[in-house]
C-alpha positions as CSV (number, residue, x, y, z in Angstrom):
1,M,-71.7,317.1,-10.0
2,V,-75.1,318.5,-10.8
3,H,-77.7,318.2,-8.1
4,Y,-81.4,317.6,-8.6
5,G,-84.5,317.1,-6.5
6,S,-85.5,318.5,-3.1
7,L,-83.2,320.2,-0.7
8,E,-82.8,317.0,1.3
9,E,-82.1,315.0,-1.8
10,R,-79.4,317.5,-2.9
11,I,-77.8,317.4,0.6
12,N,-77.8,313.6,0.5
13,Q,-76.2,313.6,-2.9
14,S,-73.3,315.8,-1.6
15,L,-73.1,314.4,1.9
16,N,-69.8,312.7,1.6
17,S,-68.1,315.7,0.1
18,L,-69.5,318.4,2.4
19,S,-67.1,320.1,4.8
20,P,-67.8,320.0,8.6
21,K,-69.1,323.7,8.3
22,Y,-71.4,322.8,5.5
23,R,-72.7,319.8,7.4
24,R,-73.5,322.0,10.4
25,I,-75.5,324.3,8.1
26,A,-77.3,321.4,6.4
27,N,-78.2,319.8,9.8
28,F,-79.5,323.1,11.2
29,I,-81.6,323.9,8.1
30,L,-83.1,320.4,7.9
31,S,-84.0,320.5,11.6
32,N,-85.3,324.1,11.5
33,R,-87.1,324.5,8.2
34,Y,-89.7,327.0,9.3
35,F,-87.0,329.3,10.7
36,A,-84.8,328.8,7.7
37,S,-87.7,329.6,5.3
38,F,-87.5,333.2,6.4
39,A,-84.1,333.6,8.0
40,S,-81.4,335.7,6.4
41,T,-77.9,334.4,5.7
42,S,-76.6,336.2,8.8
43,Q,-79.3,334.7,11.0
44,I,-78.4,331.2,9.8
45,A,-74.7,332.0,10.2
46,D,-75.2,333.1,13.8
47,K,-77.0,329.8,14.6
48,V,-74.1,327.6,13.4
49,D,-71.2,329.9,14.3
50,T,-70.0,330.6,10.7
51,S,-70.2,333.5,8.2
52,S,-72.9,334.7,5.8
53,A,-70.5,334.0,2.9
54,T,-70.2,330.4,4.0
55,V,-74.0,330.0,4.0
56,V,-74.1,331.5,0.5
57,R,-71.4,329.1,-0.7
58,F,-73.2,326.2,0.9
59,A,-76.3,327.0,-1.2
60,Q,-74.2,327.3,-4.3
61,T,-72.6,323.9,-3.6
62,L,-76.1,322.4,-3.8
63,D,-76.5,324.1,-7.3
64,Y,-78.8,326.9,-6.0
65,E,-78.0,330.3,-7.4
66,G,-77.8,331.6,-3.9
67,Y,-79.4,331.4,-0.5
68,P,-82.6,333.1,-1.6
69,E,-83.2,330.3,-4.1
70,L,-82.5,327.7,-1.4
71,R,-84.9,329.5,0.9
72,E,-87.6,329.5,-1.8
73,A,-87.1,325.7,-2.2
74,I,-87.6,325.2,1.6
75,R,-90.9,327.2,1.5
76,A,-92.1,325.2,-1.6
77,E,-91.6,322.0,0.4
78,L,-93.5,323.1,3.5
79,P,-97.2,322.3,3.2
80,K,-98.1,325.3,5.3
81,Y,-97.0,327.6,2.5
82,N,-98.5,325.8,-0.5
83,T,-101.0,327.9,-2.5
84,A,-104.7,327.2,-2.1
85,A,-104.8,325.7,-5.6
86,K,-102.0,323.2,-4.7
87,K,-103.7,322.2,-1.5
88,M,-106.9,321.6,-3.4
89,E,-105.2,319.6,-6.1
90,K,-103.5,317.4,-3.4
91,R,-106.9,316.8,-1.8
92,I,-108.5,315.8,-5.1
93,S,-105.6,313.5,-6.1
94,S,-105.8,311.7,-2.7
95,N,-109.6,311.6,-2.6
96,Q,-109.6,313.6,0.6
97,A,-112.3,315.8,-0.8
98,L,-114.7,312.9,-0.9
99,S,-114.2,312.0,2.8
100,T,-114.6,315.3,4.6
101,T,-117.2,315.3,7.3
102,P,-118.6,318.0,9.6
103,Q,-116.9,316.2,12.5
104,Q,-113.5,316.5,10.9
105,V,-113.9,320.3,10.5
106,F,-115.2,320.8,14.0
107,Y,-112.5,318.6,15.5
108,T,-109.7,320.4,13.6
109,D,-111.0,323.8,14.8
110,V,-111.2,322.5,18.4
111,Q,-107.6,321.3,18.1
112,N,-106.5,324.7,16.8
113,I,-108.1,326.4,19.7
114,E,-106.4,324.0,22.2
115,Q,-103.0,324.5,20.6
116,T,-103.4,328.3,20.5
117,R,-104.4,328.3,24.2
118,N,-101.3,326.2,25.0
119,N,-99.1,328.6,23.1
120,L,-100.5,331.6,24.8
121,S,-98.1,333.5,27.2
122,E,-99.9,335.1,30.1
123,E,-97.1,337.7,30.3
124,H,-97.4,338.6,26.7
125,L,-101.1,338.8,27.0
126,N,-101.0,341.2,29.9
127,D,-98.4,343.3,28.1
128,A,-100.7,343.5,25.1
129,L,-103.7,344.5,27.2
130,N,-101.7,347.2,28.9
131,A,-100.4,348.5,25.5
132,I,-104.0,348.7,24.2
133,I,-105.3,350.5,27.3
134,K,-102.5,353.1,27.2
135,A,-102.6,353.7,23.5
136,R,-103.7,357.1,22.2
137,H,-104.8,355.6,18.8
138,I,-104.9,352.0,17.7
139,L,-104.5,351.0,14.1
140,V,-105.4,347.4,13.2
141,I,-104.0,346.2,9.8
142,G,-104.2,343.1,7.7
143,S,-105.4,341.9,4.3
144,G,-106.7,338.9,2.5
145,L,-107.5,336.0,4.8
146,S,-106.9,338.3,7.8
147,S,-109.4,341.1,6.7
148,S,-112.4,339.8,8.6
149,L,-110.3,339.5,11.8
150,V,-109.1,343.1,11.4
151,V,-112.7,344.3,11.0
152,F,-113.9,342.4,14.0
153,L,-111.1,343.5,16.3
154,A,-111.2,347.2,15.3
155,H,-115.0,347.4,15.6
156,S,-114.9,345.6,19.0
157,L,-112.2,348.0,20.3
158,S,-114.2,351.0,19.0
159,V,-117.5,350.1,20.7
160,M,-115.5,349.6,23.9
161,G,-114.3,353.2,23.9
162,F,-110.9,352.8,22.4
163,T,-109.9,355.0,19.4
164,A,-109.4,352.2,16.9
165,L,-109.2,352.2,13.1
166,E,-109.0,349.3,10.6
167,L,-106.6,349.5,7.7
168,H,-106.6,347.3,4.6
169,G,-104.0,346.9,2.0
170,E,-102.0,349.7,0.3
171,S,-104.8,352.3,0.1
172,L,-103.9,356.0,0.3
173,Q,-105.7,356.2,3.6
174,S,-103.6,353.4,5.1
175,V,-100.3,355.0,4.0
176,V,-101.4,358.4,5.4
177,K,-102.6,357.0,8.7
178,L,-99.4,354.9,9.2
179,S,-97.2,357.9,8.5
180,Q,-99.1,359.9,11.1
181,M,-98.5,357.5,13.9
182,Q,-96.8,358.7,17.1
183,P,-94.9,356.8,19.8
184,D,-97.9,356.7,22.1
185,D,-100.0,354.9,19.4
186,L,-100.3,351.2,18.9
187,L,-100.3,349.0,15.7
188,I,-101.9,345.6,15.8
189,A,-101.0,343.6,12.6
190,I,-102.7,340.4,11.7
191,D,-101.1,338.2,9.0
192,L,-101.5,334.5,8.3
193,W,-100.2,331.9,5.9
194,R,-98.3,333.5,2.9
195,Y,-97.7,336.9,4.6
196,A,-98.6,340.1,2.8
197,R,-95.7,342.4,2.1
198,V,-97.9,345.5,2.9
199,T,-98.6,344.3,6.4
200,V,-94.9,343.5,7.1
201,N,-94.0,347.0,5.7
202,A,-96.5,348.6,8.0
203,V,-94.9,347.0,11.1
204,T,-91.5,348.1,9.9
205,M,-92.8,351.7,9.4
206,A,-94.4,351.7,12.9
207,K,-91.2,350.5,14.5
208,D,-89.2,353.2,12.7
209,L,-91.6,355.7,14.2
210,G,-91.2,354.3,17.7
211,V,-94.7,352.8,17.8
212,H,-95.4,349.7,19.8
213,T,-96.4,346.8,17.6
214,I,-98.4,343.6,18.3
215,A,-98.6,340.7,15.8
216,I,-101.2,338.0,15.5
217,T,-99.7,335.4,13.1
218,D,-99.4,331.7,12.6
219,N,-95.7,331.1,13.2
220,F,-93.2,332.6,15.7
221,V,-90.6,332.7,12.9
222,S,-92.8,334.5,10.4
223,P,-91.6,338.0,9.3
224,L,-94.3,339.6,11.3
225,A,-93.5,337.8,14.5
226,R,-89.8,338.6,14.2
227,L,-90.5,342.3,13.7
228,A,-93.2,343.0,16.3
229,N,-92.7,343.9,20.0
230,Q,-95.1,341.1,20.9
231,A,-96.4,338.2,18.8
232,F,-99.2,335.7,19.3
233,E,-99.0,332.4,17.5
234,I,-102.3,331.0,16.1
235,A,-102.9,327.4,15.0
236,T,-104.6,327.6,11.6
237,E,-104.8,324.0,10.4
238,G,-107.6,323.6,7.9
239,V,-109.4,320.6,6.4
240,A,-110.1,322.2,3.1
241,H,-107.8,324.2,0.8
242,S,-107.8,327.3,3.1
243,L,-106.7,327.8,6.6
244,S,-109.0,328.1,9.6
245,I,-109.2,331.4,11.4
246,T,-111.3,330.0,14.3
247,A,-108.5,330.1,16.8
248,A,-107.5,333.6,15.8
249,M,-111.1,334.7,16.4
250,S,-110.9,333.0,19.8
251,L,-107.8,334.8,20.8
252,I,-109.4,338.1,19.8
253,N,-112.4,337.2,22.0
254,V,-110.0,336.6,24.9
255,I,-108.5,340.0,24.4
256,I,-111.9,341.7,24.3
257,A,-113.2,339.9,27.3
258,M,-110.1,340.7,29.4
259,L,-110.1,344.3,28.3
260,A,-113.7,344.6,29.5
261,D,-112.6,343.3,32.9
262,R,-109.7,345.8,33.0
263,V,-111.7,348.9,32.1
264,P,-115.4,348.1,32.9
265,Q,-116.6,351.6,33.5
266,Q,-115.1,352.8,30.2
267,V,-116.8,349.9,28.3
268,V,-120.2,350.5,30.0
269,E,-120.2,354.2,29.1
270,S,-119.1,353.6,25.6
271,L,-121.7,350.9,25.0
272,K,-124.4,353.2,26.3
273,K,-123.3,355.9,23.8
274,V,-123.3,353.4,20.9
275,D,-126.7,352.0,21.9
276,N,-128.2,355.5,22.1
277,A,-126.8,356.4,18.7
278,Y,-128.3,353.3,17.2
279,R,-131.7,354.1,18.7
280,N,-131.6,357.8,17.9
281,N,-130.9,357.1,14.3
282,N,-133.5,354.3,14.1
283,L,-130.9,351.7,13.1
284,L,-132.4,348.9,15.1
285,I,-135.3,346.6,14.3
286,I,-135.5,345.3,17.9
287,K,-135.1,348.2,20.3
């Protein structure tokens, strides 16, 4: 029997002939699609008490070439991982583009901030603040949609007296700086939506070097979240084709404000030095 359609349709077509083990796998995947969209065969196998080989054979039973193809099918069906073009096409076809109002956008951003606040673990936040304070050097990395967040966080840490550097993409400087990290350094990685391989690779490199890693991402089962020592989940629902980074910026503001409370004297001294440098170099219009 040849199977067609979505993953759920393929499972339904084969339901009567699936073994109990295959049914357990099917039920788990359908109930945990975000996890399955990045999980390995061994991770799926551990969840349902079976073997990696059985997970592969399950995928092949549904006429996928293997589990990676099944995993890609899951991602394609999750609206969160649609491309910007696909999202825009969907909006146009449903006339959503004609009904967007400022209130919708503001309301969605407020909801994102509320959800992010509710997801925030006080214990993880305190651990992250302690890691930042103790770090010799701090590298903040991200690309694409996350780039503006990287710039803002690295700059904010720098003017507060921390030795922080922003890294973007696969530049030679990024590779050199990552390779020079030491165990008393800190890597903060920001990655949203479709997840850049370079950012994930940077966290992997940092962990291999014994460096503490913090992730700011949009899903606790994303590759970045599963690699990092600590992960913060951000709500990023957007009204238009792209995601919203408003809640991510709010989380960074929380980190900055709480750091200022933890090391107030350091922040005051650093801000004075920065302000004097601006004035001495005639960089300010209003002095």
